[in-house]
N, CA and C of each residue as an Amber inpcrd file, in Angstrom:
protein
   735
   0.8410000  -1.2030000   0.0000000   0.0000000   0.0000000   0.0000000
   0.8820000   1.2620000   0.0000000   1.7570000   1.3580000  -1.0300000
   2.6670000   2.4950000  -1.1030000   1.8990000   3.8020000  -1.2660000
   0.8900000   3.8200000  -2.1270000   0.1230000   5.0380000  -2.3550000
  -0.5930000   5.4860000  -1.0930000  -1.1220000   4.5390000  -0.3550000
  -1.8230000   4.8680000   0.8850000  -0.8540000   5.4360000   1.9100000
   0.3370000   4.8570000   1.9810000   1.3280000   5.3650000   2.9210000
   1.7620000   6.7780000   2.5460000   1.7990000   7.0700000   1.2600000
   2.1690000   8.4110000   0.8090000   1.1900000   9.4690000   1.2970000
  -0.0590000   9.0780000   1.5060000  -1.0360000  10.0230000   2.0420000
  -0.6050000  10.4810000   3.4290000  -0.1520000   9.5390000   4.2290000
   0.3230000   9.8790000   5.5670000   1.6230000  10.6730000   5.5060000
   2.4870000  10.3150000   4.5670000   3.7600000  11.0280000   4.4240000
   3.5180000  12.4850000   4.0470000   2.6200000  12.7280000   3.1090000
   2.3210000  14.1030000   2.6840000   1.6820000  14.8950000   3.8110000
   0.8360000  14.2450000   4.6060000   0.2210000  14.9320000   5.7430000
   1.2970000  15.3170000   6.7570000   2.2370000  14.4130000   6.9880000
   3.3320000  14.6970000   7.9200000   4.1710000  15.8680000   7.4090000
   4.4720000  15.8800000   6.1240000   5.2760000  16.9560000   5.5410000
   4.5540000  18.2960000   5.6200000   3.2490000  18.2640000   5.3880000
   2.4720000  19.5030000   5.4820000   2.4510000  20.0070000   6.9300000
   2.3490000  19.0990000   7.8660000   2.3730000  19.4390000   9.2830000
   3.7050000  20.1080000   9.6520000   4.8070000  19.5000000   9.2360000
   6.1320000  20.0480000   9.5200000   6.3260000  21.4170000   8.8600000
   5.8180000  21.5610000   7.6360000   5.9500000  22.8350000   6.9250000
   5.2510000  23.9670000   7.6800000   4.0570000  23.7170000   8.1620000
   3.3140000  24.7360000   8.8990000   4.0510000  25.1530000  10.1760000
   4.6600000  24.1780000  10.8380000   5.4080000  24.4910000  12.0510000
   6.6740000  25.2850000  11.7310000   7.3140000  24.9710000  10.6140000
   8.4860000  25.7360000  10.1970000   8.1060000  27.1890000   9.8650000
   6.9370000  27.3590000   9.2710000   6.4750000  28.7210000   8.9620000
   6.2270000  29.5010000  10.2510000   5.7050000  28.8240000  11.2720000
   5.5320000  29.4810000  12.5780000   6.8600000  30.0020000  13.1020000
   7.8780000  29.1580000  13.0580000   9.2120000  29.5570000  13.5140000
   9.7030000  30.7650000  12.7170000   9.5190000  30.7040000  11.4020000
   9.9720000  31.7910000  10.5310000   9.2660000  33.1040000  10.8600000
   7.9760000  33.0490000  11.1380000   7.2220000  34.2670000  11.4370000
   7.7050000  34.9290000  12.7210000   7.9400000  34.1300000  13.7580000
   8.4460000  34.6970000  15.0130000   9.8180000  35.3370000  14.8000000
  10.6940000  34.6400000  14.0800000  12.0420000  35.1600000  13.8420000
  12.0090000  36.4010000  12.9550000  11.1750000  36.3690000  11.9150000
  11.1000000  37.4960000  10.9880000  10.5600000  38.7480000  11.6690000
   9.4790000  38.5930000  12.4390000   8.9080000  39.7380000  13.1380000
   9.9000000  40.3650000  14.1070000  10.6270000  39.5310000  14.8440000
  11.6200000  40.0390000  15.8010000  12.7640000  40.7380000  15.0810000
  13.2210000  40.1440000  13.9750000  14.3390000  40.7190000  13.2300000
  13.9770000  42.0720000  12.6260000  12.7810000  42.1840000  12.0750000
  12.3570000  43.4580000  11.4810000  12.2450000  44.5400000  12.5550000
  11.7350000  44.1800000  13.7180000  11.6430000  45.1330000  14.8270000
  13.0340000  45.6480000  15.2050000  13.9780000  44.7220000  15.3370000
  15.3410000  45.1020000  15.7200000  15.9850000  45.9650000  14.6400000
  15.7020000  45.6560000  13.3790000  16.2950000  46.4550000  12.2980000
  15.7590000  47.8850000  12.3200000  14.4610000  48.0340000  12.5670000
  13.8840000  49.3800000  12.6550000  14.5190000  50.1710000  13.8020000
  14.8660000  49.4840000  14.8920000  15.4150000  50.1680000  16.0590000
  16.9060000  50.4360000  15.9460000  17.6290000  49.5180000  15.2950000
  19.0870000  49.6340000  15.2620000  19.6630000  49.9820000  13.9050000
  18.9310000  49.6400000  12.8110000  19.4400000  49.8370000  11.4470000
  20.7820000  49.1310000  11.2650000  20.9660000  48.0230000  11.9840000
  22.2210000  47.2730000  11.9260000  21.9300000  45.8770000  11.3970000
  22.4690000  45.5660000  10.2180000  22.1810000  44.2750000   9.5900000
  22.7700000  43.1100000  10.3770000  23.9450000  43.2950000  10.9640000
  24.5760000  42.2080000  11.7160000  23.7530000  41.8450000  12.9430000
  23.3350000  42.8620000  13.7010000  22.5000000  42.6030000  14.8780000
  21.1780000  41.9770000  14.4620000  20.6170000  42.4770000  13.3630000
  19.3490000  41.9300000  12.8620000  19.4910000  40.4530000  12.5140000
  20.5840000  40.1000000  11.8370000  20.8200000  38.7010000  11.4630000
  20.9960000  37.8220000  12.6920000  21.7310000  38.3180000  13.6790000
  21.9350000  37.5410000  14.9040000  20.6160000  37.3140000  15.6430000
  19.7830000  38.3450000  15.6850000  18.4710000  38.2010000  16.3360000
  17.6110000  37.1980000  15.5750000  17.6390000  37.2800000  14.2380000
  16.8540000  36.3370000  13.4260000  17.2820000  34.9000000  13.7020000
  18.5920000  34.6580000  13.7220000  19.0860000  33.3010000  13.9770000
  18.7800000  32.8580000  15.4020000  18.9540000  33.7770000  16.3550000
  18.6890000  33.4280000  17.7520000  17.2380000  33.0870000  18.0080000
  16.3220000  33.9090000  17.5010000  14.8940000  33.6410000  17.6870000
  14.4820000  32.3850000  16.9410000  15.0920000  32.1360000  15.7840000
  14.7840000  30.9180000  15.0210000  15.1230000  29.6690000  15.8340000
  16.2880000  29.6900000  16.4740000  16.7140000  28.5310000  17.2780000
  15.7940000  28.3530000  18.4820000  15.5030000  29.4510000  19.1750000
  14.6480000  29.3650000  20.3590000  13.2450000  28.8880000  19.9900000
  12.6720000  29.4880000  18.9430000  11.3200000  29.1000000  18.5190000
  11.2880000  27.6570000  18.0330000  12.3600000  27.2230000  17.3610000
  12.3990000  25.8480000  16.8560000  12.4020000  24.8430000  18.0030000
  13.1410000  25.1470000  19.0660000  13.1770000  24.2250000  20.2090000
  11.8530000  24.2160000  20.9700000  11.1050000  25.3170000  20.9000000
   9.7950000  25.3520000  21.5600000   8.7240000  24.6730000  20.7110000
   8.6980000  24.9780000  19.4200000   7.6570000  24.4540000  18.5330000
   7.9670000  23.0380000  18.0550000   9.2700000  22.7270000  17.8860000
   9.7250000  21.3970000  17.4610000   9.0960000  20.9630000  16.1260000
   9.4080000  21.6620000  15.0390000   8.8080000  21.3060000  13.7380000
   9.2420000  19.9500000  13.2020000  10.2870000  19.3720000  13.7480000
  10.7500000  18.0570000  13.3160000  10.0090000  16.9060000  14.0170000
   9.2170000  17.2370000  15.0010000   8.5930000  16.2070000  15.8320000
   7.5340000  15.3730000  15.1130000   6.6470000  15.9420000  14.3130000
   5.6180000  15.1200000  13.6550000   6.2440000  14.0520000  12.7550000
   5.7780000  12.8280000  12.8900000   6.2140000  11.7290000  12.0320000
   4.9940000  10.9800000  11.5220000   5.2280000   9.8910000  10.8300000
   4.0980000   9.1620000  10.2490000   3.1950000   8.6020000  11.3420000
   3.7820000   8.0990000  12.4130000   2.9790000   7.5050000  13.4830000
   2.0960000   8.5540000  14.1700000   2.6880000   9.7200000  14.4770000
   1.8890000  10.7670000  15.1260000   0.8400000  11.3290000  14.1670000
   1.1720000  11.3490000  12.8680000   0.1890000  11.7830000  11.8750000
  -0.9680000  10.8080000  11.8040000  -0.6440000   9.5190000  11.8420000
  -1.6900000   8.4870000  11.8170000  -2.5900000   8.6060000  13.0390000
  -1.9910000   8.8270000  14.2000000  -2.7750000   8.9590000  15.4280000
  -3.6650000  10.1970000  15.3900000  -3.1210000  11.3080000  14.8840000
  -3.9090000  12.5410000  14.8040000  -5.0950000  12.3580000  13.8590000
  -4.8650000  11.7160000  12.7290000  -5.9400000  11.4910000  11.7570000
  -7.0240000  10.6030000  12.3540000  -6.6110000   9.5610000  13.0610000
  -7.5810000   8.6630000  13.6950000  -8.4720000   9.4100000  14.6860000
  -7.8840000  10.3530000  15.4070000  -8.6370000  11.0820000  16.4330000
  -9.5480000  12.1620000  15.8600000  -9.3910000  12.4630000  14.5750000
 -10.1710000  13.5520000  13.9900000 -11.0460000  13.1230000  12.8080000
 -10.9030000  11.9070000  12.3530000 -11.7780000  11.4000000  11.2940000
 -12.4060000  10.1010000  11.8050000 -13.6140000  10.2070000  12.3050000
 -14.2630000   9.0620000  12.9470000 -14.5640000   7.9290000  11.9780000
 -14.7970000   8.2630000  10.7150000 -15.1780000   7.2300000   9.7450000
 -14.0470000   6.2410000   9.4590000 -12.8360000   6.5860000   9.8440000
 -11.7130000   5.6730000   9.6090000 -11.6390000   4.5830000  10.6680000
 -12.3830000   4.7440000  11.7550000 -12.4870000   3.7230000  12.7940000
 -11.1200000   3.3510000  13.3760000 -10.2780000   4.3420000  13.5480000
  -8.9510000   4.1560000  14.1510000  -8.1540000   3.0550000  13.4400000
  -8.1940000   3.0700000  12.1140000  -7.5590000   1.9940000  11.3500000
  -6.4460000   2.4800000  10.4270000  -6.0160000   3.7430000  10.5470000
  -4.9730000   4.2230000   9.6370000  -3.6430000   3.5080000   9.8520000
  -3.4530000   2.9070000  11.0200000  -2.2130000   2.1630000  11.2650000
  -2.0620000   0.9870000  10.3010000  -3.1830000   0.5200000   9.7370000
  -3.1190000  -0.5750000   8.7640000  -2.3660000  -0.1490000   7.5050000
  -2.3600000   1.1450000   7.2280000  -1.6840000   1.6310000   6.0210000
  -0.1750000   1.5170000   6.1330000   0.3180000   1.3750000   7.3490000
   1.7650000   1.2920000   7.5660000   2.2720000  -0.1410000   7.5240000
   1.3580000  -1.0980000   7.3910000   1.7510000  -2.5070000   7.3950000
   1.6850000  -3.0930000   5.9820000   2.6590000  -3.9510000   5.6160000
   2.6220000  -4.6090000   4.3030000   1.3760000  -5.4770000   4.1560000
   0.8080000  -5.4630000   3.0010000  -0.4170000  -6.2420000   2.7690000
  -0.1890000  -7.7280000   2.9710000   1.0410000  -8.1770000   2.7340000
   1.3320000  -9.6090000   2.8710000   1.2150000 -10.0740000   4.3180000
   1.3480000  -9.1610000   5.2740000   1.2830000  -9.5260000   6.6890000
  -0.1290000  -9.4110000   7.2550000  -1.0860000  -9.0450000   6.4210000
  -2.4480000  -8.8380000   6.8980000  -3.3380000 -10.0130000   6.5240000
  -4.3340000 -10.2360000   7.3630000  -5.3420000 -11.2610000   7.0520000
  -6.2760000 -10.7240000   5.9820000  -7.1060000 -11.5650000   5.4620000
  -8.0420000 -11.1530000   4.4130000  -8.9740000 -10.0610000   4.9220000
  -9.4280000 -10.2030000   6.1690000 -10.3270000  -9.1940000   6.7480000
  -9.5940000  -7.8710000   6.9200000  -8.3230000  -7.9500000   7.3500000
  -7.5430000  -6.7320000   7.5450000  -7.2520000  -6.0490000   6.2160000
  -7.0450000  -6.8200000   5.1750000  -6.7930000  -6.2530000   3.8590000
  -8.0150000  -5.5060000   3.3430000  -9.1900000  -6.0870000   3.5980000
 -10.4260000  -5.4110000   3.1970000 -10.5850000  -4.0920000   3.9510000
 -10.2710000  -4.1170000   5.2520000 -10.3540000  -2.9080000   6.0580000
  -9.3340000  -1.8680000   5.5750000  -8.1690000  -2.3470000   5.1490000
  -7.1400000  -1.4520000   4.6360000  -7.6070000  -0.7310000   3.3740000
  -8.2290000  -1.4730000   2.4800000  -8.7650000  -0.8730000   1.2560000
  -9.8500000   0.1470000   1.5810000 -10.6620000  -0.1730000   2.5520000
 -11.7410000   0.7140000   2.9680000 -11.1780000   2.0180000   3.5390000
 -10.1180000   1.8940000   4.3400000  -9.4810000   3.0690000   4.9400000
  -8.8620000   3.9580000   3.8680000  -8.2360000   3.3350000   2.8730000
  -7.6050000   4.0890000   1.7990000  -8.6380000   4.9310000   1.0580000
  -9.7620000   4.3560000   0.7360000 -10.7960000   5.0700000   0.0010000
 -11.3510000   6.2430000   0.8110000 -11.6150000   5.9950000   2.0740000
 -12.1670000   7.0690000   2.9060000 -11.1150000   8.1570000   3.1900000
  -9.8890000   7.7250000   3.4420000  -8.8420000   8.6750000   3.7830000
  -8.5290000   9.6100000   2.6190000  -8.5030000   9.0850000   1.4080000
  -8.1870000   9.9040000   0.2410000  -9.1960000  11.0330000   0.0560000
 -10.4070000  10.8600000   0.6000000 -11.4540000  11.8840000   0.4940000
 -11.4210000  12.8190000   1.7150000 -11.3750000  12.2230000   2.9030000
 -11.4820000  13.0010000   4.1360000 -10.2110000  13.8010000   4.4600000
  -9.0570000  13.3400000   3.9830000  -7.8060000  14.0020000   4.3310000
  -7.7520000  15.4310000   3.7930000  -8.4930000  15.6980000   2.7180000
  -8.4990000  17.0370000   2.1330000  -9.1800000  18.0590000   3.0420000
 -10.0270000  17.5610000   3.9370000 -10.7560000  18.4550000   4.8440000
 -10.0410000  18.6660000   6.1690000  -8.9690000  17.9080000   6.3860000
  -8.2890000  17.9530000   7.6830000  -6.9780000  18.7230000   7.5760000
  -6.7950000  19.6810000   8.4650000  -5.5580000  20.4630000   8.5040000
  -4.7350000  20.0550000   9.7150000  -3.4180000  19.9330000   9.5740000
  -2.5660000  19.5900000  10.7250000  -2.6600000  20.6720000  11.7980000
  -2.4200000  20.3270000  13.0470000  -2.4800000  21.3320000  14.1250000
  -1.3540000  22.3570000  13.9930000  -1.6940000  23.6250000  14.1520000
  -0.7000000  24.6870000  14.0500000  -1.2430000  25.9430000  14.7230000
  -0.3890000  26.9560000  14.8510000  -0.7820000  28.2500000  15.4120000
  -0.2930000  29.3660000  14.4990000  -0.5530000  29.2180000  13.2180000
  -0.1130000  30.2150000  12.2480000  -0.7700000  31.5770000  12.4940000
  -2.0290000  31.5670000  12.8840000  -2.7250000  32.8310000  13.1380000
  -2.0520000  33.5910000  14.2700000  -1.7370000  32.8830000  15.3470000
  -1.0880000  33.5280000  16.4920000   0.2950000  34.0500000  16.1230000
   1.0930000  33.2170000  15.4680000   2.4440000  33.6450000  15.0960000
   2.4050000  34.7840000  14.0800000   1.4350000  34.7390000  13.1760000
   1.2910000  35.8220000  12.2080000   0.9240000  37.1340000  12.8740000
   0.0380000  37.0670000  13.8720000  -0.3560000  38.2770000  14.5990000
   0.8170000  38.8440000  15.3980000   1.5960000  37.9580000  16.0110000
   2.7640000  38.4130000  16.7740000   3.7640000  39.0880000  15.8530000
   4.0400000  38.4490000  14.6980000   4.9990000  39.0170000  13.7460000
   4.5170000  40.3650000  13.2210000   3.2440000  40.4510000  12.8820000
   2.6860000  41.7070000  12.3770000   2.7580000  42.8020000  13.4300000
   2.4530000  42.4590000  14.6780000   2.5090000  43.4350000  15.7640000
   3.9280000  43.9620000  15.9620000   4.9080000  43.0590000  15.9290000
   6.3030000  43.4760000  16.1020000   6.7480000  44.3980000  14.9720000
   6.3390000  44.0650000  13.7500000   6.7110000  44.8950000  12.6000000
   6.0680000  46.2760000  12.6950000   4.8040000  46.3280000  13.1000000
   4.1120000  47.6140000  13.2390000   4.7660000  48.4610000  14.3340000
   5.1070000  47.8280000  15.4560000   5.7730000  48.5630000  16.5370000
   7.1090000  49.1200000  16.0450000   7.8540000  48.3020000  15.3150000
   9.1310000  48.7670000  14.7830000   8.9670000  49.9240000  13.8260000
   7.9590000  49.8440000  12.9710000   7.7180000  50.9170000  12.0010000
   7.3330000  52.2200000  12.7000000   6.4910000  52.1070000  13.7250000
   6.0850000  53.3040000  14.4720000   7.2880000  53.9270000  15.1720000
   8.1340000  53.0790000  15.7710000   9.3380000  53.5940000  16.4350000
  10.2530000  54.2770000  15.4340000  10.3260000  53.7260000  14.2250000
  11.1730000  54.3300000  13.1940000  10.6180000  55.6860000  12.7740000
   9.3040000  55.7680000  12.5920000   8.6890000  57.0230000  12.1800000
   8.8220000  58.0960000  13.2600000   8.7710000  57.6820000  14.5190000
   8.8810000  58.6320000  15.6290000  10.3340000  58.8900000  16.0090000
  11.2550000  58.2770000  15.2620000  12.6920000  58.4780000  15.4900000
  13.1400000  57.9820000  16.8640000  12.4000000  57.0030000  17.4030000
  12.7680000  56.4410000  18.7050000  14.0550000  55.6330000  18.6050000
  14.4250000  55.2190000  17.3910000  15.6210000  54.4120000  17.2050000
  16.8730000  55.1340000  17.6980000  16.8420000  56.4830000  17.7630000
  18.0080000  57.2260000  18.2420000  18.3620000  56.8720000  19.6790000
  17.3470000  56.4930000  20.4750000  17.5960000  56.1710000  21.8740000
  18.2710000  54.8140000  22.0420000  18.2460000  53.9860000  20.9870000
  18.8630000  52.6710000  21.0470000  20.2590000  52.6810000  20.4410000
  20.7020000  53.8580000  20.0150000  22.0340000  53.9700000  19.4330000
  23.0740000  53.7420000  20.5050000  24.1710000  53.0750000  20.1160000
  25.2430000  52.8070000  21.0770000  25.8850000  54.0920000  21.5550000
  25.8870000  55.1180000  20.7200000  26.4640000  56.4170000  21.0770000
  25.3480000  57.3480000  21.5250000  25.2760000  57.6530000  22.8150000
  24.2180000  58.4970000  23.3450000  24.4230000  59.9690000  23.0250000
  25.6250000  60.3310000  22.5240000  25.8680000  61.6990000  22.1010000
  24.9360000  62.0290000  20.9580000  24.2440000  63.1640000  20.9840000
  23.3060000  63.4680000  19.9090000  23.9630000  63.5900000  18.5560000
  25.2910000  63.7820000  18.5180000  25.9860000  63.8720000  17.2420000
  26.6750000  62.5440000  16.9790000  26.2100000  61.8120000  16.0190000
  26.7890000  60.5220000  15.6680000  28.1480000  60.7300000  15.0300000
  29.1520000  59.9660000  15.4750000  30.5020000  60.1320000  14.9780000
  30.5850000  59.9240000  13.4750000  29.7430000  59.0390000  12.9480000
  29.7910000  58.7770000  11.5160000  29.2180000  59.9280000  10.7070000
  28.4600000  60.8210000  11.3870000  27.8200000  61.9210000  10.6810000
  28.3730000  63.2760000  11.0810000  29.5230000  63.2680000  11.7760000
  30.1070000  64.5380000  12.1830000  30.6060000  65.2880000  10.9580000
  30.2980000  66.5620000  10.9230000  30.7470000  67.4150000   9.8230000
  32.1000000  68.0020000  10.1980000  33.0900000  67.8440000   9.3530000
  34.4280000  68.3410000   9.6400000  34.6350000  69.6880000   8.9710000
  35.4980000  70.5040000   9.5700000  35.8220000  71.8160000   9.0570000
  37.3130000  71.8750000   8.7500000  37.6450000  72.5020000   7.6410000
  39.0270000  72.6810000   7.2530000  39.2260000  74.0970000   6.7590000
  40.3990000  74.6900000   7.0200000  40.6560000  76.0450000   6.5040000
  40.7420000  76.0130000   4.9960000  40.1340000  77.0310000   4.3370000
  40.1520000  77.0740000   2.8780000  41.5490000  77.3370000   2.3460000
  42.4030000  77.9720000   3.1470000  43.7760000  78.2330000   2.7480000
  44.6710000  77.1800000   3.3910000  45.1650000  76.2510000   2.5730000
  45.9430000  75.1430000   3.1040000  47.2750000  75.5840000   3.6820000
  47.7220000  76.7990000   3.3610000  49.0170000  77.2750000   3.8670000
  48.8960000  77.9240000   5.2360000  47.6750000  78.1650000   5.6660000
  47.4570000  78.8190000   6.9560000  47.3560000  77.7680000   8.0520000
  48.5110000  77.3000000   8.5410000  48.5100000  76.2250000   9.5150000
  48.1010000  76.6960000  10.9020000  48.1550000  78.0400000  11.1140000
  47.8110000  78.5480000  12.4260000  46.3280000  78.8690000  12.5440000
  45.5670000  78.6110000  11.4710000  44.1340000  78.9120000  11.5070000
  43.4360000  78.0260000  12.5280000  42.5220000  78.5900000  13.2650000
  41.7660000  77.8370000  14.2560000  40.5410000  77.2270000  13.5780000
  40.5070000  75.9320000  13.5280000  39.3970000  75.2450000  12.8650000
  38.1900000  75.2310000  13.7910000  37.0550000  75.7190000  13.3250000
  35.8540000  75.7100000  14.1890000  35.3950000  74.2900000  14.4820000
  34.8190000  74.1020000  15.6680000  34.3140000  72.8020000  16.0850000
  32.7870000  72.7880000  16.0210000  32.2800000  71.6440000  15.6430000
  30.8280000  71.4870000  15.5560000  30.2630000  71.2020000  16.9420000
  29.3560000  72.0340000  17.4020000  28.7490000  71.8850000  18.7200000
  27.4500000  71.0840000  18.6380000  26.6550000  71.3890000  17.6400000
  25.3570000  70.7170000  17.5230000  24.9450000  70.7000000  16.0600000
  24.1170000  69.7210000  15.7010000  23.6090000  69.6440000  14.3360000
  22.2290000  69.0070000  14.3500000  21.4060000  69.3900000  13.3960000
  20.0630000  68.8160000  13.3070000  19.5610000  68.9220000  11.8740000
  18.6160000  68.0770000  11.5770000  18.0220000  68.0240000  10.2370000
  16.5080000  67.9790000  10.3710000  15.8020000  68.7970000   9.5980000
  14.3320000  68.8210000   9.6120000  13.8310000  68.6000000   8.2000000
  12.9030000  67.6490000   8.0630000  12.2950000  67.3640000   6.7610000
  10.8090000  67.6780000   6.8430000  10.3480000  68.6030000   6.0190000
   8.9230000  68.9200000   5.8960000   8.4030000  68.2860000   4.6110000
   7.5610000  67.2810000   4.7580000   7.0550000  66.5390000   3.6140000
   5.9390000  67.3200000   2.9060000   5.7090000  67.0260000   1.6280000
   4.6080000  67.6800000   0.9040000   3.2690000  67.4090000   1.5730000
   2.3210000  68.3150000   1.4130000   1.0150000  68.1850000   2.0730000
   0.2760000  66.9170000   1.6670000   0.4570000  66.4780000   0.4300000
  -0.3300000  65.3290000  -0.0370000   0.0690000  64.0280000   0.6640000
   1.2540000  63.9960000   1.2830000   1.7090000  62.7770000   1.9610000
   1.0710000  62.5940000   3.3340000   0.5610000  63.7110000   3.9230000
  -0.0230000  63.6840000   5.2730000   0.9650000  63.1580000   6.3170000
   2.2550000  63.3810000   6.0770000   3.3000000  62.9620000   7.0090000
   3.8030000  64.1870000   7.7600000   3.8660000  64.0720000   9.0740000
   4.3340000  65.2100000   9.8770000   5.8350000  65.4010000   9.6920000
   6.2970000  66.5930000  10.0600000   7.7140000  66.9230000   9.9010000
   8.5810000  65.9790000  10.7300000   9.7330000  65.6420000  10.1910000
  10.6570000  64.7280000  10.8560000  11.9220000  65.4840000  11.2470000
  12.3120000  65.3720000  12.5160000  13.5380000  65.9830000  12.9950000
  14.5080000  64.8870000  13.4080000  15.7820000  65.0590000  13.0470000
  16.7720000  64.0290000  13.3260000  18.1450000  64.6540000  13.4980000
  19.0140000  63.9430000  14.2260000  20.4020000  64.3510000  14.3520000
  21.2550000  63.7830000  13.2220000  20.6820000  62.8520000  12.4460000
  21.3950000  62.2650000  11.3170000  21.3680000  63.2320000  10.1470000
  22.4760000  63.3490000   9.4620000  22.5650000  64.2860000   8.3540000
  22.2000000  63.6600000   7.0030000  22.1160000  62.3190000   6.9460000
  21.7140000  61.6670000   5.7060000  20.2370000  61.9300000   5.4420000
  19.8790000  62.1300000   4.1780000  18.5090000  62.5000000   3.8190000
  17.8820000  61.4390000   2.9380000  16.6880000  60.9910000   3.3360000
  15.8510000  60.1390000   2.5030000  14.4390000  60.7060000   2.5670000
  13.9890000  61.3270000   1.4940000  12.6810000  61.9950000   1.5110000
  12.0530000  61.9240000   0.1290000  10.7280000  62.0500000   0.1140000
  10.0110000  62.0230000  -1.1570000  10.2650000  63.3300000  -1.9050000
  10.0250000  63.2930000  -3.2060000  10.2420000  64.4730000  -4.0400000
   9.3060000  65.6050000  -3.6040000   9.8310000  66.8130000  -3.5500000
   9.0340000  67.9650000  -3.1500000   9.1430000  68.3110000  -1.6750000
   9.9400000  67.5160000  -0.9150000  10.0990000  67.8020000   0.5080000
  11.0130000  69.0080000   0.7080000  10.7840000  69.7120000   1.8120000
  11.6350000  70.8510000   2.1900000  12.5760000  70.3880000   3.2940000
  13.8970000  70.5550000   3.0660000  14.8950000  70.0470000   3.9930000
  15.7130000  71.2070000   4.5640000  15.8570000  71.2180000   5.8780000
  16.6140000  72.2840000   6.5550000  17.6950000  71.6580000   7.4380000
  18.9380000  72.0620000   7.2130000  20.0500000  71.6670000   8.0670000
  20.3790000  72.8160000   9.0190000  20.6200000  72.5160000  10.2770000
  21.0110000  73.5310000  11.2390000  22.2950000  73.0820000  11.9410000
  23.2920000  73.9730000  11.9790000  24.5790000  73.6860000  12.5980000
  24.9190000  74.7850000  13.6000000  25.5740000  74.4070000  14.6770000
  26.1020000  75.3710000  15.6350000  27.5930000  75.1060000  15.7850000
  28.3970000  76.1120000  15.5170000  29.8430000  75.9450000  15.5410000
  30.4520000  76.8250000  16.6160000  31.7120000  76.5210000  16.9590000
  32.3690000  77.2240000  18.0580000  32.9870000  78.5520000  17.6350000
  33.3520000  78.6480000  16.3670000  34.0500000  79.8530000  15.9190000
  33.0750000  80.8500000  15.3050000  33.2230000  82.0890000  15.6520000
  32.3680000  83.1290000  15.0820000  32.8530000  83.5020000  13.6850000
  31.9230000  83.9980000  12.8780000  32.2110000  84.4840000  11.5320000
  32.8350000  83.3990000  10.6500000  32.5010000  82.1420000  10.9050000
  32.9740000  81.0600000  10.0350000  32.0820000  80.9870000   8.8080000
  32.6640000  80.6350000   7.6710000  31.8980000  80.4630000   6.4410000
  31.6560000  78.9650000   6.2540000  30.3880000  78.5720000   6.2370000
  30.0240000  77.1550000   6.1980000  29.3530000  76.8400000   4.8720000
  29.7720000  75.7290000   4.2540000  29.2140000  75.3070000   2.9760000
  28.6260000  73.9070000   3.1080000  27.6520000  73.6390000   2.2650000
  27.1480000  72.2780000   2.0640000  27.4710000  71.8850000   0.6290000
  28.1560000  70.7770000   0.4800000  28.5230000  70.3240000  -0.8490000
  27.6990000  69.1160000  -1.2300000  27.1360000  69.1410000  -2.4300000
  26.3220000  68.0510000  -2.9630000  26.8030000  67.7590000  -4.3750000
  27.4900000  66.6490000  -4.5270000  28.0990000  66.2990000  -5.8080000
  29.0200000  67.4420000  -6.2430000  28.7180000  68.0990000  -7.3400000
  29.5500000  69.1920000  -7.8430000  29.0470000  70.5610000  -7.4170000
  27.9620000  70.6070000  -6.6540000  27.3800000  71.8810000  -6.2330000
  27.8050000  72.2260000  -4.8190000  27.9090000  73.5160000  -4.5290000
  28.2820000  73.9990000  -3.2080000  27.3230000  75.1160000  -2.8090000
  26.7840000  75.0250000  -1.5850000  25.8170000  76.0070000  -1.1170000
  26.3110000  76.6140000   0.2010000  26.2420000  77.9420000   0.2870000
  26.6580000  78.6320000   1.5050000  25.5030000  78.6770000   2.4940000
  25.7510000  78.2640000   3.7350000  24.7250000  78.2960000   4.7650000
  24.6350000  79.7030000   5.3500000  23.4320000  80.0910000   5.7250000
  23.1830000  81.4380000   6.2260000  23.2190000  81.4500000   7.7520000
  23.7380000  82.5670000   8.3050000  23.7510000  82.7350000   9.7550000
  22.3300000  82.9920000  10.2390000  21.9490000  82.3010000  11.3190000
  20.5810000  82.4050000  11.8310000  20.6150000  82.8040000  13.3040000
  19.9510000  83.8950000  13.6540000  19.8090000  84.3880000  15.0280000
  21.1220000  84.9170000  15.6190000  22.1440000  84.0920000  15.7000000
  23.4150000  84.5370000  16.2480000  24.5120000  84.2750000  15.2420000
  25.7190000  84.6860000  15.5900000  26.8110000  84.5430000  14.6400000
  27.4730000  83.1650000  14.6780000  26.8690000  82.2040000  15.3600000
  27.4410000  80.8640000  15.3910000  26.4550000  79.7980000  14.9520000
  25.2850000  80.1830000  14.4910000  24.2830000  79.2170000  14.0430000
  23.9770000  79.4490000  12.5780000  23.9360000  78.3400000  11.8280000
  23.7580000  78.4050000  10.3900000  22.6160000  77.4980000   9.9630000
  21.9620000  77.9040000   8.8770000  20.9630000  77.0050000   8.2800000
  20.9430000  77.2230000   6.7810000
């Protein structure tokens, strides 16, 4: 009864697949949340692998086998009369009555198995993953990720703006130091997105957005430029002689 046994094998494989998807959903939701908070691919990958291992040991997607599948089917399809175990035995070892019962089970199982789903918690794991992703997205939009940065200084070292004297021969020139920096993005009205303020100087915004950079430097009367590809823009002094925008 190779074909009949394959019915149980396919049910077992479907059962294992659903459990593996549960593990994947928990790991994926956690990883996306961490990425929104840290923007670090290495940490995100480590969290994904860690949650995958933990969830796998809890859910145990490798546990279902043919015997447990047979038992589950027997407990949920009454018309089989707890006889699916006959499908696992060679026909040569069965009596004539048992062979007839085996044929009967095969016919009923091939019909009823389509209505039976293996036990799983895909809905729960999907809701957890979706919730984690939504929380991460909200934290990203509210710029809460800045609080999870390893550097608590509001000026990220990777985004520090450096100053150099325009005259390379003037070695005694005092180079101004950056005290504070901020970036404000005002999105177009049609986006219905509120203004975003950040200490990061990198810009990612939709077309038509208004972007304002603000810098505070230590030296008075410094000339500050913003360079973009081949273009250079002079920043204007705002309020005092050490703040530019």
